[in-house]
N, C-alpha and C positions, 0 to 999 in steps of 0.2 A: 487452604485456599479454595475458594468457591469455583466450581466448574461453570463456565459460561458458554452459551451458544453464540456463534458469530454470524453476522449477516453476510459476510463475504468470505472467500476462501483463497488459499494460495493458488496463484496462477490466474486469478480473475483480474480483468482490466477494469479499473475504476477511474472516476474523475472526482475532483474536489468540488464540493457544493458551492463554495464562495470564490476561490481563486482559480485562475485559468491554467490548470495542469491536470494531467492524467498519468496513470502508470499501472504497472502490474504488481500485484501483491507477492512478496517473497517471504514474509514472516509475519506472525501475529502474536501480540501480547494480550493476554486476557484482560488486563487493565494497565493503566499508565505505568511505564517502566523506563522513564528517562530522568534526566536531572531536574532538580528544582529550578536551576538557572534557565534551562530550556523552557520549562513551564511558565516561568515569570516573564520570559521574553515575548510571549503571546499577548497582544493587547487584551486587557481585561474583558472588554465587550465581546471578544471573539474566543476567549479561553474556554475550552470544553471541560466537562466534568472528567475527573480522573477514573471514575468507577465505570469504565466501559472498555471494550476492546480497542486497541490501537494497532494500526497496520504499518508495516515497513513496505515502502513502494520503491521500485525502480521508476522514477518519475521523469517527466519531460514537459516542457512548455515550448512556446515558439522560439525561445532563445537558447535554452540549455537543457541538460539532463543532470539529474542529481538523485540522491536518496532522500525520501520524505518519510516523516513519521506523522501519521494522521489518525485522529479519533474516528470511530465508526460514525458518529453523528454528522461528520463533515464529508462523508463519501457517498457517492451515488454510482450505480453501475454505469459503465461506459457502453453505450449502445451503437457507437459508430461503426464497429466492425473493423476499424483500422488497427494494424499492428502497433506495438510500442517500439519505438526506434532506439531506445536506450542501449548503449553499447554493451552493457553487462547482461542483457536478457539471454543471449545465447550461452552464457556461462552457467546459468541456473536452470534454464527452461529449454524444452523442445516444443516446437509448434506442431500440433497434430493436424490432420487433414481437415478438421472442422474449423481450424483457425484458433483453437484454444491452446493455452500454454500448460504443459505438464512438466513437473519438476524432473530434472535429470536425476538419475540414480547416483547419489553422492556418496554412497557407502563404499568402503574399500573391500577388496577380496581378501 
């Protein structure tokens, strides 16, 4: 497997380039790692290449919160400075004094 550098990191708040949602990254796949059915459900004119990092987000929009799986080409840094209100954020992250999200220590003793 090829080692890839990623544009974004776990704990970073990002927004979608096309659709009106934002979220905090909680996991990263070096390249597409979802089902073919999911892939084909994306309209062809919007379907990203598989050979790039894909990000798992605790996402939110004006109406709801959900988990999103988004290609790197479709993400931009969120520069609003607003926190992410997704209900699972506190299970995975701690917000530090600068307003950034740090992963909780999930290892067991």
